[in-house]
N, C-alpha and C positions, 0 to 999 in steps of 0.2 A: 815072176810075172814077165811075159813077153809084151813089148810095146814098140810101136813105131812113132816117132815124133815127126808129124807132118809140118808143124810150125813151132819154132821155139821162140822164147822171149829174146829180144835183142841183147839184153844184158841183165842178168839177175842182180848185178850190183846197183843198177839204177833204182830198183825197187827198194833197196835198203841203203840208199846213199847217205852220206854223213849229214847229221843234223847239228853239227857243232855251232855254225853261225846262228841257226834258228834258236838253239838252246841259250846262247849268250844274249841274244836280243830279248828273248822272253824273260830271262833272269833279270836283266836291267830294268825292264818295264815293271815287273813284280816288285823289285826293290824300291823303285821310285814311288809306287803306289803305297807301299808300306810306310815310306817316309813322309810323303806329302799328301796322301789321301786324295780328296776331290780335285785338288789343283793338278795333280799328276794325271788323274783320269781325264780331265779336260784337255790337258796338253796333248796326250796321246790320241784322244779322239779327234782333235783338230788336225794333228799330223797325219794320221792314217785314213780318216774318213771325212776330213774337212767338215766336221760337225761339232758345234759348241753352243747348244741352246742354253737358255736360262736354267732349265732343269732337264736332266736326262730322263727323269721319271715322268710318264704321261699321267695327267690327272684325269678324273672321270669325264669331264667335259671334252677334253681333247680326244679321249678314246671314243666317245660317242660320235663326235664329228668325223673322225677317221673311219670308223666302221660304217657310217652313213654313206661314205663315198664308194663302198664296195658294191658291185652289182648284186642284185637279189639272187641270181643263179649261183654265184660264187658263195654267198652266205649259205644258201641251201645245201650246196655240195659240201662245204666245210662242216655243217651241222650233221649231215648224213655220215660223213667219214668219221667224225668224232664219236657218233653213236656206235659205229662199228668197233672203234678202238675201246670205247668205254665198256661195251658189252663183253668183249673178250677179257679186259682187265678185271671186270667184276667177277667173271667166272674164275679167273686165277686167284683173286682175293678170297673167294669163297672156299677154294681148295686148301687154304692155309688156316688150319684150326689151332686154337690154343688148346694145350693138353695139360692134364694133371693125372699122375698115377701114384698109387701107394705101393712102394717096393717092399716094405715090411710093415708090421702093425705100427701105425702112427708115424710113418715116414712118407712124406709127400714130396714128389718132385714134379715140376711143371715147367712149361715155357709159354711165353706170351709174345705175340707179334705186335710191336709198338711202332707206330709211324714216326719217321724222322720229324723233328720239330720244324725245320726250315730247309727247303730245297731250292736250288737255283736251276733254271732251265735255260740253256743256251740254244737259241734258234738261229742258225746261220743265215746270212744274206749274201752279200758279195755279188757274184754273177747271177745266182738264182734266188728268188724269194721262196725259201723252203718252208712253206706253210705246214707241210706234213710233220716237220720236227716239233711243231707246237703241240700237235695232237699226241705224239708219242711221249713227250717229256712231261707235259702239264696235265693232260687228262689222266695219265697213269698215276702220277703223283697224287692227284686229288682223289682218285679211287682208293688209293692206299690209305688215305686219311691224313695226308700231310696238311697241317693247318695254314702254313705260309709258303707259297710258291712265288718266288721272285724271278721274272722272266726277262731276258735280254735279247735283243736282235739289233743288228747294225742298220743304219740308213743305207740305201742303195744309190750310189752316185749323188749323195746329198738330198735324196728324196725319201719321204716316209713310205715304207712298204705297207700300204693300207691293208692288203689281204692278209699279210702275216700278223699285223696288229689285231685284226679281226679274229684270226684263228687263236691267238694267244688269249684274247678276251673271252671268247666263247668257250675255250678250254677250261677257264676258271682261274687264270693267273690272278694272284692277289696284288702284285705289283708288276708294272710293265715299264721297262727302261729301253729307250732308243739308244742303245750303246752296244758296240761290238768289239770283237777281237780280244786280244790278251787283256786289255784294260777292263773289259766286262767281266771276264773270268776271275781276274785278280781282285777286282772290287767286290765281287760276290764272296770270294774265299776269305779275304782278310778284313773286309769292311772298310768303310770310309765315314766321313761325317754325315753323309746323306744316304748311304747304302748300307743297311745292316747286313752283317755277314750271315752266310747260310752254313748248313752242316754237310751238304751234299750237292754236287753239281752234275747234271746230266745233259747230254746233247752232243751232236757231231759238230765238226768245224774244220778249218784248214790246219795246216801243219803247225802254225803258231798257237792256235787254240788248243790243239792236242798236246803240244809241248807244255803249255801253261797248266793244263790239267795234270800232266805227269809230274811237273815240279811241285805242284801244290798238294798232291795226293799225300794223305797222312794228316796234314793240317785240315783238310776237308776231304770228305768221301767223294769218289767219282764213280761213274757208271762203268766206263771202259777206257783202256788205252787205245785210241782209234787211229787207224791208218786209212789209206785210199780204199775206196769201194772196190770190192772183189766179186766176181761172179764166175760160176763154173757150171757147165751143162754136161750131164751124162745122157748120151743118146744112143739108141740102138737102131736097127734098120727100119723100125716103124716110125721114126721121127721124121717130121717135115723139115727138110734142110732150110727152107725159106724162113720158117719160124725160128729155127736155131740161129740163123744169121741175125734176124731182127732182134732177138732177145739178147744175144751177145753184145750187139751195138747199143742196146738200150741202157746197159750198165757202163759201157766204155765211155759214154758221154759225161759221166760224173767228173772225169778229170783225166789229164794226159798220163797219169801214173796208175790208172785203174786196170788191174789185170782182168782179162776175159779169157777163160779157158774152156775148151771143148775136149771131152773124152768120149770117144765113140767106138762101138764095136763094128761099125760099118764104114768102110773106106769111101763108098759112094756118097753116103750122107755127109761125111766130113769134107770131102772135096767139093761137093756142091754147095755146102754151107759157106766154105771159104770163097767160092766164086760169087755167091750172092753178096757176101760182105764187100768184095771188090766193086760190085755194081752199085750197092747202096751208099757206100761212103761218100762218093763225090757230091751227092745231092742232099746229104744230111745238114740241116741248119747248125748242128753242133759238131760239124766235121773237125773243127780245129782241135777239140779235145778227143773225140772218138777215134779219129784216124791215128793220132799219136799214141793213144792208149793201145789200139790194136796192133800197130806196127811194132811198138817197143815192148809191149807186155802181153800181147795175145799169144796163146799157145793152143795147139791142136795135137792130141795124142790118140793113137789108134791101138786098141787092145783086143784080145780074142773073145772075151766073155763079159757079160754084164757084171758078174762078181768081181772080175779083175778091174773093171771100171770103178766099182764102188771102193775097192781097196786103194786104187790110185787116188780117187777123190778124197778119201780119208787122209791121205798123206798131204794133200794140199790144205786141208782144214779150212776151206773157203768160207767167206762170210755168207754168200748166197749159193745154194746148190739147187739147180733145177733138174728134175728127173723127167726126161722125155723118152720113156721106154714103154714097152707093151704092158708091163706090170709095175707101175711106178711105186706102189706101196711096199714092194719088197725092200726098197731103200730104208724104210723105217726099221727093219730088222737087221739089215746088213751094214748100215753106216752109223758112225758115232761122232765124227768130227765135222761139224758144220754150224754156222750161225743160225740158219733157217733153211728148211727144205721146202721146195715148191714142187708138188707132185702132179705130173701129167700135163698134157698139152693145154688144158683149160686153165691152168694156173701159171702166171708169169711172175717174175721177181718184181716187176713194176707194181703189181697189185699189192705186194707186201710193202713196197716203198711208200705207196700213196693212199690206198683206200681200203684194203680188206679187213684190217683190224688188229693183226699181229704187229709187234713192235719192230720198227726198222732200224733201231740203234743196236747194232750187232757186232760181234768180235771180228777183227781182221788180223792179218799178219800171223796166222797160225794160232791165235788165242782161242779159237774154237776147240782146240785140244783140251782146254781146261775150264772154259767158262761158256755160258750162254750169253744172250743179249740182255738189254734193258727190259725189265718187266716189273709188275707191281711189287714183287718181293724185294726188289732193290731199294725200295723206299721204306722198307720195314726192318726193324732191328728185332731179331729173334733172341729174346733174353730169358734166362732161366731163373727159377726160384726154388728154394728148399724149405721144408718145415718138418721138424721132429717134435711130435707132441707126446709120444709114449716114452716114459722114462727108461723102461727096460731096453727098448730099441736104441735109445741114445747111449746107454751104458755099454751095449754091445758094440756100437759104432765107435765109442771112445776107446775101448780096448783095441779094436782093429786099427784105429787111427794112430794110437800110441806105437804099436808095432811097426806099421807101415812108414810112419814119419822117421822113426829111429834108424831104419834101414838106410834112409837118405841123409841121416845126421841132422835132421831138423828137430832139435829138442823142443823148441818153442811150440811147434805144431803138435808134437806129441803131448805136451803138457795140456794143451787145450782139450785134447781127447781125454787125458788122465783125469782132469777135474770133474768132467761129466760122469765118467765111469765111477769115480769115487763117490760123488754126491748121490748118484742114483742107485748104486749097488751097496753102498755102506762100507766099501773097502778103504783102507788108509792109503794116503799118498806116499810113495816111496821117497820122494824128494822134498817133502814139506811136512811139518807137524800140524798143518792146518786141519781142523776137523769140521766137517760139514754137519750141521744139525738137520735132523730129518723130521 
């Protein structure tokens, strides 16, 4: 593959910088919550968020009053977006059928999709009130059939994020806690006197939240190991360079370490897009994040053909991949490594982040090579069952099991097969004088 790098990231090491200090801080917080429960949660909430109410859980009257503060248009928009998310999640759930097949006479094998009993939804706050994360984590869990969804979001500068609480409530959260950070994730995972533990935690967050999920994985299920938001655009000579520039910056504003990458077959499109970025950045309200992200982590690559662009994009395995080409649907056949594809000029990554209905919790840091993002199936356990009702079939399986297990020197396993073969075929056991009556 021939390519020209028009802009490289300032330092690849910055995107993978050491997280030793973060890991130790997170470990200390988790340990303290294991040991002291609610008292530790309260201490950490006060330290990090200056927040220590009588109860972190909002009661129905509090929720009603908070939701009443939200403008009608915001409620209407939240409702519409959640309907979009719900519609797509319901279609996904409908595609997951329970199955049962008969492999031999009287031998039945099947699987069932069983919802997780309790899920935790982490809805970030901090700089931005991320109402969309409530839609993605809570609506999807409820469509999957999760009976208990406990949702957490932090206060924002000591204030209650009313729109976020409304989104959590309208999404169907069974419990809402005004609690953020590592202390929220740890409380959900290990449980405290007032917060019952969950089986699975989903939702994005900062580096500390991501590290908490990483350390607690195994003790509790998680959706993904998350990193900074990533976006990548594949553009040919049909692309509008102004739209390319706007769309790259739309994702760069997520944070100062968010990579924004352009791969283009057109030098003119690439250079004009870079020039537009230089013009747009000084006036962006989120310049403090977007400018640092673009300067330190922005990349622009020039390749000869669209197929080469797809191949290079696959190597990035980006969270979001936007296709601004004359035939965008070709990417569906040519690419395999992406969190989500956004096809054509009429479709932007921001739609996926905020309104269109697909899930915005997606793999980062190359994880798209082996996993997709959060979806209704993440809240389901696909479990198998077996039943043998035909004695002749069980005897045949017993003979096969005896031979297969002894190859592996598992005599106990072999004998479980032997006894069924003996009972159902009438043959004696070689290793016992026990006689089955028929």
